[in-house]
N, C-alpha and C positions, 0 to 999 in steps of 0.2 A: 661588305656583302654578307647577307644573313647566312648563318649555318643551319637554319631550319630546313627540313625537307620541303621540296616545292609543293607537295600535296598539302602540307600543313599551312604553308604560306597562302596558297590559293583558297584553302578553307577559311582562313581568317579574312581574306579579301572578300570572299563571297558573303561573309557575315557582316561586312561593313560596306554597304552600297555607297555609291558616290554621293547621293543626295541626302542620305540620313546616316547618322553615326551607327545606329543599330536598327535593323529593320524591325517593323512592328511584329511580324510573325516570329522572329527570333526572340524578341523581348517577351512575347507571350509564352513561348516555350520555356524560357529561363524562369519566368515567374511561376509557371505551373510546377516545375521541378522544385523551386525554392519553397513554395507553400507545402508541397507534399513532404519534403524533408523536415521542414520546421514543425509541421503538425505531428509527424511521427516522433520526433525528438521530444516534443512537449508532452504528448500523451504517455509515451513509454516511460519517460522520466518521472512523471507524476504517479503513474502506477507503481513504479519501483519505490518511490518515496512513501506511498501508502503502505506497501508491504514492509519496508524497513521500520517505519514509525509504529505500525501496528505490532510488530514483533517486540519493539522496545517497550511499548506500553504493557503488553501482555507479560513480558518478562519482569517488568518493574513492579507489578502488583501480584502476579502469581509466581509460585516457585517453579524451578525447572523440572522437578520430579515430585510426584505425590505417591506416598506409600499408604495403602489401605488394606483392610481385611474384608473382602466382599461379603456383604450380608451380615457382618458382625462389627462390634466395636473393638478398638484396639486397646487391650487391657495391660499390656506389658511395654508401654512406650519407652521407658528409660532403657531397657535392655536392647530394644530394636534400634533406638537412636545411637547407642554406643557402638553397635555393629556397623551401622551406616557410616559413622564418622571415621571408621578405620579405612575407608576408601579414599585414596589420595585425590580423586577428582572432586570430592565433596568439600564445600566451604562452610556450610552450616545446615542444621536440622532444627525444626521446631514443630510442636504439635498444633493441631487446629481442630475446631468444631465449626461446622458450617451447615446452615439450613434456612428455610423460609420462616419468617415471623410476620405478625401483623403489628404495624406501628401506628399509634394514634397520638397526634400532637395534643398539647394541653396549653392552649393560649390563654393569657389573662382575661381576654374578652373575645367574643365572637365564637363561631362554631369551630370545632376541631376538624383536622384533615387526617385522612387515613391513607396508608400505602402498605404494600407487602414486599419489603426488601429482603435481601439475603443477609443474615447476620453471620459474621465470621468471628469466632472466638480465638484469640491469639495469646501467646505468652509474651507480655510486654518486654521481658528481658531478652528474649531470643528473636523477636520479630525482625529486628534490624539485620539479622544474619541471613534471612531468607527473602526479604522484599525491601522495596524502597518506601514503604508506607510511612514509617516514622519521619522520613524527610519530606513527605508530601503534604504535611499539614500546613495549610495556608492561613488559618485563623484559629486562635486558641492554641492548644498544645496536645501532644500525643500522651494524654493522661487517661489511663483506664482504671485508676484506683477507685475502689468503691463501685458504685453503679455508673461509672463513666462510660460514655459512648462517643464515638466520632463518626461522622456521616460524610458522604460525598457532597461536592459542591452543588451538583444539579439537584440532588434530593433535598438539600437544605433550601435551595431556591424554590423548588416546587411546593414544599411544605411550609415555607416562611419560617425556617428554623435559624436561630442564632446561637452563638456560644452562651451557655447558661440556661437555655430553655430546657424544659422538662418534657419528656414523652413517656407514654405507656406502651409496653411491648407485651403482646399476647403470644405466648409460645404455643406450639401444637398441643402440648400437654394441657394448657389452659382451655383451649378450644374443645379438646376431647372431653374434659371434665364437664364443661357446660353442656355439651351434646348429650353426655350420659345422664346428667341430672335432669335434662328436659325429657328424655325418654322415660325416666323413672317417675316423673311427675313432681319432683322436688323443686325444680326451677331455682337451683342454687347457682349463684354467680361466682365465677372464678376470677379473683382479682388479678389484674396484670401487674407486672413488675415495672417500677418507675425508674427511669434513667435520666441522667443529666448530660446535655450536650457539652462535651469538653473540648471538642475541636472539629474543624471542617477540613477535609483533605481534597486534593485535586491531583489525581495521577495522570491527567491529560487524556483519559479515555472515557467517553461519554457513558458507556454501559456500566463501568465500575462506579463512576461518580453519581449515577442516577439510581443504582439498584443495590448498593452494598452499604451496610453499616458494620462497624467494628467495635467489639467490646472485649473484655478480658476473657481468658480461657475459663476461669472459674465461673463467671457469669453465664457464659454460653453453656457450660455443663449443667448449671442449675436450670436454665431455660429448657433444656432437653432431657433433664433428669438422668444424666449419665454417670453420676457419682464421680469417680476419679478417672473415668475412661474418656477416650477421644475418638473422633471419626477417622483420624489419620495423621500422617506426618508430611510436612513440606520440606523439601530438600533443595538447597541452593548449590549449584556447581560453580567451579572456577570458570568453565567455558560452557555456556548453554548449548552450543552446537555439538557437544560431545554427549548429549543426553542419551542417545541410543546406546553408546558404549557403556556409559555409567549404569544405565538401567540393566543391561545384561549382567554386569558384574555384581550389582546390588541384589538382583533377583537370585543369583546363584548363592550369595551369602545369606539371604533371608529364607530361602526355601520357597516352596510352592504355595504355602498357606497365605502368604501376603502377596499383594499385587502391586506392581510398580508401573505408574503411568507417567509419560513424559508430557511436557508442555505442548508438544506438537500433537500428541494424541488428544489432549483436551480441547485444542483449538483447530483441529484438522479441517473442520467444515469451512470456517471462514478463511483459513490460509489457502486451502485448495481452491476455493471459489475465487479468491483474489488472483491466484496464479492462472486459472483458466480465463478470467476476464482479461488479464494482461496479454495472454497469448492470442485470444480472439481479437482484441483491439489491434494487436500488431498485424495480424493477417488482413483484417478488414481495411485498416488504414493504408496498407500497401497498395490497395486498389486505387488510391489517389495517385500514386506514382504511375500506375498503368494508364490512367486517364491522361496524365502529363505526357506519357510516352506516345500516346496517339497523336498528341499535338506535335511532338517532334517528328513522327512519321509523316504527318501531313505537311509539315514545313519542308522536310527533305524531298518529298515527292514534288512539291512546287519548285524547289531549287533544281532538281534534275530536269524537269520540263523546261524551266527558263534557260538552263545552261546546256541544252542539247547541242547547239552549234559549237560551243566551247569544248564539249566532250569530243565531238567529231574532230576538231582541230588538234586536240591533245593526242587522240589516237593516231591521227595522220602523222604527227611529229614523232611518234614512237612510244607514247605512253602505254604501259601495259594495263591489262584489265585490273590487276591487283592495285596498281597505283591510282587508277580512277576510283576504284572502290574505297581505298583508304582516304582519298580526298574527301568524299562525301561522308564517310564514317567519322572522319576527324571533326566534321561539323557537329555531329551528334555528341562526340566526346567533349568538345568545347562547351556546348550548351549544357551537357550534364555536369561538367566540372564547375562552371559558373553557377548553375542552379544549386548544386550540392553545397558549395562554399557559402553562397548567400543564405540558403536554408539553415545551414549549420549555425551561422552567426545570428540569424533571426530567432532560431529556436533557443539558443543559449540566452539571448537578450530577453525573450519573453519569460523564460524560466526565472531569470534573476528578478524581474519585476512582476511575477505572477500574483503575489498577494496584494501589492499596491494596485494592480489592475482590478482585482476582485473587490477590494475595498472601495475603489472609485465607482465601479458598477453598482455596488450596494448603496452608496450615497446617492447616486444619480437616479437609479431606478427603484430603490427600496426593496429589491429582490435579492435574496441570498442564494447564490448558485450552489454552494456546498454547505447546507445546513449541518450544524454540529450534531443535532439529534439523529441525523441519518448516517453521516459519514464518520462520526465519533471524533472528529478533529476540528479545532477552532481555526486552524490555518491550513492552507493547501501545501502538503509536503511535496518534496521532489528529491530524487536521487539520480545523479548523472552517472551511469555505468558505462565505462569506456567500451566494453564489448558490445553493448547495445548500439552505441554511436557508430562503431565500426561496421556492424551489420547493416544499419540503416543507410549510412553513406555509401558503403560498398555495394549493397543491393540496389540502391537507387542509381548509382553510376552504371551498374551492369544492365539495368532495365533501359537506361538511356541509350546504351550502345546497341542493345537488341532492337530498339525502336528504329535506329537508322540502318540496320543491316539489310532489310529488304530493298529500300530505295537505292542504297549503295550497290547492292548486287545487280539490280536492273541497270544502273548507270554503267557498271563495268561490262555488261553484255552488249551495249550499243556498238554497232559497227560504224566505222568512220564514214563510209559511203552513205549508209542509211541516215545517219545523223545529219550530214550536210545536205542530203537531198530533201529531208523534211524541212530544213530551214530555207 
């Protein structure tokens, strides 16, 4: 004899009619819940993956903290670096020069191509302490000796650049000299500096690969006529998520003349936008579950109407209102559990094969759903967060229970005489 309560036994029996294993209306309800849960898991996990991978790329190319002197050049960098290194949270410090330049290719034949990337001047001996750039060179070498230059993969592709090619770089000082000479009527040309491509890097982030070139600190200082001064310092921490605490400590040590910015300050716009998008998608997609809940409500109303006579018999035999309500509420619970389990499995399966599916669609249709030049990633990232899964599955199950509450309440209110008379 079964140890299950009779309400649950009857609920299972009602979900398995004699002529069919599972009624069509119950199957539709389960599929609705399954699809809602699966879509929520897929979308939220992909959004979490975007957030994690974006942070990794930002932290791999940019330092965790930047120390600058607003409106002025940093003239005493060695003393400032020594003070920063006394902080136990700091792993490395390096100077930098950064700004816009005009780059022109010098192909052996054909016309030249022009772009306006950001040039970053770094100390080759210290750069490995503050970024992953030296390890990200995929072609050539991280060689900034002489007039050496390394460029991003996308920029090299757009300008048809290879290791060993030569380019001309016009600094803001060159352009200003040409502008001043034109105003004075002399029409003197300011010759650009020539650089040789020594390497091509790929940091995995489209914006950096397409819009940044790197040279030595001395070359960048010459381009911007800074003498021995720099624009600021890059600071790498042992834990990037302690940036706020480290900033407060370093700011106190350096005083108010210098300004310390965290990597979250520099990228707050895109990080906040991604967080808002994730939250909005979460709330919007939960409406899928509400639609599925209406399907459960409709199914339960149908069951109550069909089983009016049985409800009357149960009431006449002594079943309480609560037992009748729990009988029909158990049906919603069973549908919800089956749908959530199926949706959980489907969602994880789709996440596992997400990139294979995207590559298949690209081959068949020729259309790229997630272009790298828009989303900055060549593969679709995903991160399964247990707390997100718990909220999705728990919230979906709760909505399924709410969907069956009204029909179950009405079933419990039926009087035996009225139920049998109507039959």
